C-alpha positions in Angstrom: 10.3 -10.7 54.0 12.9 -8.0 54.4 14.2 -8.7 50.9 10.6 -8.6 49.5 10.1 -5.3 51.2 13.3 -3.9 49.7 12.2 -5.0 46.2 8.9 -3.2 46.6 10.8 -0.1 47.8 13.1 -0.4 44.8 10.0 -0.1 42.5 9.0 3.0 44.3 12.5 4.4 43.7 12.6 3.6 40.0 9.1 4.9 39.1 9.9 8.4 40.4 9.4 10.8 37.5 13.1 11.9 37.5 14.3 8.3 37.5 11.8 7.3 34.7 13.2 10.1 32.6 16.8 9.1 33.1 15.9 5.5 32.3 14.4 6.6 29.0 17.4 8.8 28.3 19.8 5.9 29.0 18.0 3.3 26.8 17.4 5.9 24.0 21.1 6.9 23.9 22.1 3.2 24.1 20.0 2.3 21.1 21.5 5.0 19.0 25.1 4.2 20.1 24.5 0.5 19.5 23.9 1.1 15.8 27.5 2.4 15.3 30.0 -0.4 15.2 32.9 -0.2 17.7 31.7 2.4 20.2 29.8 -0.1 22.4 28.6 0.3 26.0 32.0 0.7 27.7 33.0 3.8 25.7 29.5 5.2 25.8 29.2 5.0 29.6 32.8 6.4 30.0 32.0 9.4 27.7 28.8 10.2 29.7 30.2 9.9 33.2 31.3 13.6 33.3 27.7 14.6 32.4 26.4 12.9 35.6 28.5 15.0 37.9 26.2 16.6 40.5 23.4 14.2 39.8 21.8 12.0 42.5 23.8 8.7 42.5 20.7 6.5 42.0 19.5 8.5 39.0 23.0 8.6 37.4 23.6 4.9 37.8 20.1 4.1 36.4 20.9 6.1 33.3 24.3 4.5 32.8 22.8 1.0 33.2 20.1 2.0 30.6 22.9 2.8 28.2 24.5 -0.5 28.9 21.5 -2.7 28.0 20.2 -0.3 25.4 23.3 -0.8 23.2 22.3 -4.5 23.0 19.1 -3.6 21.2 20.7 -1.2 18.8 23.6 -3.4 17.8 21.2 -5.9 16.0 19.7 -3.3 13.7 22.6 -2.8 11.3 23.7 -6.4 11.7 20.4 -7.5 10.2 20.0 -4.7 7.6 23.5 -4.2 6.2 25.5 -7.0 7.8 27.4 -4.5 10.0 27.4 -5.6 13.6 26.9 -2.7 15.9 28.8 -4.5 18.7 30.8 -7.7 19.0 27.9 -9.6 20.5 25.8 -8.9 17.4 28.1 -10.9 15.1 26.0 -14.1 15.3 22.8 -12.2 14.6 24.3 -10.8 11.3 24.8 -14.4 9.9 21.1 -15.3 9.6 19.6 -11.9 10.1 21.1 -10.5 7.0 20.1 -13.6 5.0 16.5 -13.1 6.2 16.8 -9.5 5.0 17.9 -10.7 1.6 14.8 -12.9 1.5 12.5 -9.9 2.2 12.0 -10.8 5.9 14.0 -8.0 7.5 10.8 -6.9 9.4 10.4 -10.3 11.0 14.1 -10.4 11.9 14.0 -7.0 13.6 10.7 -7.9 15.3 12.0 -11.2 16.7 15.2 -9.4 17.8 13.2 -6.8 19.7 10.7 -9.3 21.2 13.4 -11.8 22.1 15.5 -9.1 23.6 12.6 -8.0 25.8 11.6 -11.5 26.9 15.2 -12.6 27.6 16.2 -9.3 29.2 13.2 -9.5 31.5 14.1 -13.2 32.3 17.6 -12.1 33.1 16.5 -9.4 35.5 14.2 -11.9 37.2 17.2 -14.1 37.6 19.2 -11.2 38.9 16.5 -10.5 41.5 16.1 -14.1 42.7 19.5 -15.7 42.3 22.1 -13.0 42.6 23.7 -14.1 45.9 23.8 -17.9 45.3 25.0 -17.5 41.7 27.8 -15.1 42.8 29.1 -17.7 45.3 29.1 -20.3 42.5 31.1 -17.9 40.3 33.7 -17.6 43.0 34.5 -21.3 42.5 35.8 -20.7 39.0 39.6 -20.5 38.9 42.0 -20.7 36.0 41.5 -24.4 35.5 37.7 -24.1 35.4 37.8 -21.2 33.0 40.1 -23.1 30.7 37.9 -26.1 30.5 34.9 -23.8 30.0 36.7 -22.2 27.1 37.5 -25.7 25.7 33.9 -26.6 25.9 33.0 -23.4 24.1 35.6 -24.2 21.4 34.1 -27.6 20.7 31.0 -25.7 19.4 33.2 -25.0 16.4 32.2 -28.4 15.1 28.7 -27.1 14.4 30.0 -23.9 12.6 32.5 -25.5 10.3 30.0 -26.0 7.4 30.5 -28.8 4.9 34.2 -29.1 5.3 35.8 -29.7 8.7 39.2 -29.0 7.2 38.2 -25.5 6.1 36.6 -24.9 9.5 39.8 -25.9 11.3 41.8 -23.6 9.0 39.5 -20.6 10.1 39.8 -21.7 13.7 43.6 -21.8 13.7 43.8 -18.5 11.9 41.6 -17.0 14.7 43.8 -18.4 17.4 46.9 -17.1 15.6 45.4 -13.6 15.5 44.5 -13.8 19.2 48.2 -14.3 20.1 49.3 -11.0 18.6 50.4 -8.4 21.2 52.2 -8.2 24.5 52.4 -11.5 26.4 50.8 -10.8 29.7 53.1 -13.1 31.7 56.5 -12.5 30.2 55.9 -8.9 28.9 57.4 -9.8 25.5 55.9 -8.6 22.3 54.7 -11.4 20.1 54.1 -11.4 16.3 53.8 -7.5 16.2 56.3 -7.3 13.3 57.7 -4.1 14.9 54.4 -2.3 14.6 53.7 -0.4 17.8 49.9 -0.5 17.3 49.9 -4.3 17.4 51.3 -4.4 21.0 47.7 -4.2 22.3 46.6 -6.9 19.9 44.2 -6.8 17.0 40.9 -5.4 18.0 37.9 -7.8 17.8 35.6 -5.1 16.5 38.1 -4.2 13.7 38.2 -7.9 12.7 34.4 -8.5 12.6 33.6 -5.2 10.9 36.1 -6.1 8.1 35.0 -9.8 7.8 31.3 -8.9 7.6 30.7 -5.3 6.6 33.6 -4.5 4.3 33.5 -8.1 2.8 29.8 -7.5 1.9 30.7 -4.3 0.1 33.5 -6.0 -1.8 31.0 -8.7 -2.8 28.6 -6.1 -4.0 31.3 -4.2 -6.0 32.4 -7.5 -7.5 28.9 -8.1 -8.8 28.7 -4.6 -10.2 31.9 -5.1 -12.0 30.7 -8.5 -13.4 27.4 -6.9 -14.5 25.3 -8.8 -12.0 24.7 -6.1 -9.5 21.8 -6.8 -7.2 18.8 -4.6 -7.0 17.8 -2.9 -3.7 16.4 -5.6 -1.4 12.6 -5.7 -1.2 10.3 -6.5 1.7 7.9 -9.4 1.3 4.9 -10.1 3.5 4.1 -8.3 6.7 6.7 -6.5 8.9 5.8 -8.9 11.6 6.3 -12.5 12.4 4.2 -15.2 10.8 2.6 -17.8 13.0 5.3 -20.4 11.9 8.1 -17.9 12.6 6.8 -17.1 16.1 6.5 -20.8 16.9 10.0 -21.5 15.8 11.3 -18.6 17.9 9.8 -19.3 21.3 12.1 -22.1 22.3 15.3 -20.3 21.1 14.3 -17.1 23.0 13.8 -19.0 26.3 16.9 -21.1 25.9 19.0 -18.1 24.8 17.8 -16.2 27.9 18.9 -19.0 30.2 22.3 -19.5 28.5 23.0 -15.7 28.3 22.2 -15.2 32.0 24.4 -18.1 33.1 27.3 -17.0 30.9 26.9 -13.4 32.1 27.4 -14.4 35.7 30.9 -15.7 34.9 33.4 -12.7 35.0 35.1 -12.2 31.6 32.8 -14.4 29.5 30.6 -11.7 28.0 27.7 -11.4 25.5 29.7 -12.5 22.5 30.4 -15.9 24.0 26.7 -16.1 25.2 25.4 -15.4 21.7 27.8 -17.9 20.1 26.8 -20.6 22.6 23.1 -19.9 22.0 23.6 -20.1 18.2 25.5 -23.4 18.3 22.9 -24.8 20.7 20.1 -24.0 18.4 21.9 -25.4 15.4 22.5 -28.7 17.2 18.9 -28.9 18.4 17.3 -28.0 15.1 15.6 -30.5 12.9 16.9 -28.6 9.9 20.5 -27.5 10.8 21.2 -26.9 7.1 19.0 -23.8 7.2 21.4 -22.0 9.6 23.5 -19.5 7.7 20.8 -19.2 5.1 18.1 -17.3 7.0 17.0 -19.4 9.9 14.9 -17.3 12.3 16.2 -19.4 15.2 19.7 -18.0 14.4 18.4 -14.5 15.2 16.1 -15.2 18.1 18.5 -17.3 20.2 21.7 -15.1 20.0 19.7 -11.9 20.5 18.0 -13.4 23.6 21.4 -14.6 25.0 23.0 -11.2 24.3 20.4 -9.3 26.3 20.0 -11.7 29.3 23.8 -11.6 29.6 23.5 -8.0 30.6 21.6 -8.9 33.8 23.9 -11.8 34.5 27.0 -9.6 34.3 25.4 -7.4 37.0 25.5 -10.3 39.5 29.2 -10.4 40.3 29.4 -6.6 40.1 26.6 -5.9 42.7 27.2 -8.9 45.0 31.0 -9.3 44.9 32.3 -6.0 43.5 33.9 -7.9 40.6 33.3 -6.5 37.1 32.4 -9.2 34.6 33.6 -7.2 31.5 34.6 -3.8 30.1 31.2 -2.2 30.5 30.7 -3.4 34.1 34.2 -2.3 34.9 33.3 1.3 33.8 30.1 1.0 35.8 32.1 0.0 38.9 34.2 3.1 38.4 31.0 5.1 38.4 29.9 3.5 41.7 33.3 4.3 43.3 33.2 7.8 42.0 30.0 8.3 43.9 31.5 6.8 47.1 29.6 3.5 46.7 31.5 0.3 47.0 29.8 -2.6 45.2 29.9 -5.9 47.1 28.1 -8.0 49.7 27.4 -5.0 52.0 25.8 -3.0 49.2 22.5 -4.9 49.6 22.6 -4.1 53.4 23.9 -0.5 53.3 22.1 0.8 50.2 19.1 -1.4 49.4 17.2 1.6 48.0 20.0 2.1 45.4 20.6 -1.5 44.4 17.0 -2.5 44.2 16.0 0.7 42.5 18.8 0.0 39.9 17.7 -3.6 39.4 14.0 -2.8 39.1 14.7 0.1 36.6 15.9 -2.6 34.2 12.4 -4.1 34.1 11.0 -0.7 33.1 13.9 0.0 30.7 13.2 -3.3 28.8 9.6 -2.2 28.4 10.7 1.2 27.1 13.1 -0.4 24.6 10.3 -2.7 23.3 7.9 0.3 22.9 10.7 2.4 21.3 12.0 -0.3 18.9 8.8 -2.0 17.6 7.4 1.1 15.9 10.8 1.9 14.3 10.8 -1.4 12.4 8.9 0.2 9.5 11.4 3.0 9.5 14.5 0.8 9.7 13.5 -1.6 6.8 13.3 1.4 4.5 17.1 1.3 4.5 16.8 -1.8 2.3 15.3 0.3 -0.5 18.5 2.4 -0.7 20.2 1.6 -4.1 23.5 -0.2 -3.8 25.4 2.8 -5.1 24.3 4.7 -2.0 24.2 1.8 0.4 27.7 0.6 0.0 29.3 4.0 0.7 27.0 4.3 3.8 28.2 0.9 5.1 31.9 2.0 4.6 31.2 5.3 6.4 29.6 3.6 9.4 32.4 1.0 9.5 35.2 3.6 9.3 33.6 5.8 12.0 33.1 2.8 14.3 36.6 1.3 13.8 38.5 4.7 14.0 36.5 5.7 17.0 37.8 2.9 19.2 41.5 3.9 19.3 41.8 6.8 16.9 44.4 4.8 15.0 44.8 4.9 11.2 46.2 1.3 11.4 42.7 0.1 12.3 41.4 1.4 9.0 44.0 -0.6 7.1 43.1 -3.6 9.2 39.4 -3.5 8.4 40.3 -3.3 4.7 42.6 -6.3 5.1 40.0 -8.4 6.9 37.4 -7.3 4.4 39.6 -8.9 1.7 40.0 -12.0 3.9 36.2 -12.2 4.3 35.7 -11.8 0.6 38.2 -14.5 -0.2 36.7 -16.8 2.5 33.3 -16.4 0.8 34.7 -17.2 -2.6 36.4 -20.4 -1.5 33.6 -21.4 1.0 35.6 -21.1 4.2 33.3 -20.3 7.2 33.9 -17.1 9.1 32.2 -18.1 12.4 35.0 -20.4 13.6 37.5 -17.6 13.2 35.3 -15.3 15.2 34.8 -17.8 18.0 38.5 -18.7 18.3 39.5 -15.0 18.2 37.1 -14.3 21.2 38.3 -17.3 23.2 41.9 -17.6 22.2 43.4 -15.0 24.6 41.3 -16.2 27.6 42.1 -19.8 26.9 45.9 -19.2 26.8 45.9 -17.0 29.9 43.8 -19.4 31.9 45.9 -22.4 30.8 49.2 -20.8 31.8 47.8 -19.6 35.1 46.5 -23.0 35.9 49.8 -24.7 35.0 51.7 -22.1 37.1 49.5 -22.8 40.1 49.8 -26.6 39.8 53.6 -26.6 39.0 52.9 -27.8 35.5 50.8 -30.7 36.7 47.9 -31.3 34.1 45.9 -33.1 36.8 44.6 -29.6 37.8 42.2 -29.8 34.8 40.6 -32.9 36.5 40.8 -31.7 40.0 37.2 -30.5 40.7 33.7 -31.5 39.8 33.3 -28.4 37.6 36.4 -29.2 35.5 35.5 -32.9 35.1 31.9 -32.0 34.1 33.1 -29.5 31.5 35.7 -32.0 30.1 33.0 -34.7 29.8 30.7 -32.2 28.1 33.5 -31.2 25.7 34.0 -34.9 24.7 30.3 -35.4 24.2 30.2 -32.2 22.1 33.0 -33.4 19.9 31.4 -36.8 19.4 27.8 -35.6 18.7 28.5 -34.7 15.0 29.8 -38.2 14.4 27.1 -40.0 16.4 24.0 -38.1 15.0 24.5 -39.1 11.4 24.9 -42.7 12.4 21.7 -42.6 14.5 19.8 -41.0 11.6 21.1 -43.7 9.3 20.1 -46.4 11.8 16.5 -45.0 12.0 16.2 -44.8 8.3 17.3 -48.4 7.9 14.8 -49.4 10.6 12.0 -47.7 8.6 13.0 -49.4 5.4 12.7 -52.8 7.0 
C-alpha cells in the first residue's frame, strides 16, 4: 500500500504545470536531436546539464529523461526516409523502413514507428513500475561468464541475417569482429591494429561505421545510377499516410514482442537499444511465415525493432534507479546529473526520495503520450522529404551525415572513415554481401572479448565457468538451438509438403 501511495504521489508531482512543461521541452529536444546521426542522447544530455543549474532537481531530471527517450523517436525518421539512422539503435529500422519508403509506404512506416514506440515505451514504463526491484536483483547475477554466453546467443542470430549465402554472411561477421578489435586493449593497455594512427586508439566509432554503410552507400548507389543514365525519380507516396488493416494486424505481435524483448535487454547493464532492436528483428524474421520479405519492406521489420528500442529505455532505468549502476552511456550521464544534485541512485533512493523517483518514472508515461501527439501529425510533413529531387536529396544526406559524424569527436578522420565505409557498403550491395551481420558483430565484438577474458581470468583459464550456472547453461542451450533452427526448419517444411502430397 505504501508503494501504491508513492506511485499516486508521483503522478501529482509529474502533472504539476512546471514539470509538464519540462517534460515537453525534453521530448521535443530529444526528437529533434534524434534526427541528426551521431549526437544521440548521451551527448544531448551532457550538453544541456549546465542549463539545468539552479533548477529544482525533479524538474531537471524529468527534462533530461525526456531527452533520453525522445531521441529514440527521432532516430527512426531519417532511417526510414533517407536510410540515415539518427542513432545506432535505428540501424535495423532503416533496413525495411527505407524499403517501405521506396514502395510508397513511408507514411505507414513512420506511423507504425510512432505507435509501436508509444505502446512499447508505455509497456516498458509499466515494467519499470512493477518489476524494478526484482529485475535488478536478477541483473546482479550476471557476471562475465553470463554476459559472454548472452553475447554468443545474440551472435547466433546472425544465421537469420546472412541472406542467401552463409559464406557471405560469415565474411561480413568476421569483418565486423575484426573492426571491433581496433584500439587499446583494455587488459594489457597495448594498441592493436591502429596502424600508428592516434585516432584509432579509441577504436572505430559505431555511428561512423553505420552512417557510412547505410547513408553514404545509398548516395553512392544513387550517383552510380545517375552516371549510368538510370537515375531514379523522387520517391512517391502511394495510398494513405496511415496503416492499412493488414499492416496493423501484422504489426501488433511484433510491437508487443519487441516491447518485452527491449525491456529485458535494457535491464542488463551494457546491452543497450542496439542489441535489443537486433534481437527483435531476428526474432520476427524467424517467426514470420514469409521471412523472405524481410529486407524488402516487411512492416514487421520496422514495428519490432522500434518497439524494442523504446522499451529498452525504461529497462535501462531499472539498474540506474535501484542499484546505482548505469546501463549505458546515456544512463551514465544521467547518473552524473543525479550526483550533481546530491542524489545517490540506489536501493535507498526509493525510501529517501520517493517523490523524485516516482515523479520521474510517471513522467515517462506522460512523455510517451506527448511524443505520440507530437509525431503523428508530423508524418505528413516528414514524407514530403521524399518528393525532394535526388540532386538535392543526396547533398542533404551527405550534409546530415557529415554533421553527425564530425560532431561526435570533432575528428577529420571520422569523415574519411564514413567515406571508406560508404564505399564498403556500396561494394557489399553490388556483390550481395549482407550488411546486418557486420553491424551485429561490431556491436557485440568488444563486449564478447572483454567478458570472455574476464571470465577466463576469474576461473584461472578453466572453460567450465561457461557451464557453471543455470543462466550460462540455459544460454548455451538456446545458442545451440538457435544455430540448428535454420537447418531443421527447411527439413520440417519438406516433411510437411511430402505428407500433403501423399
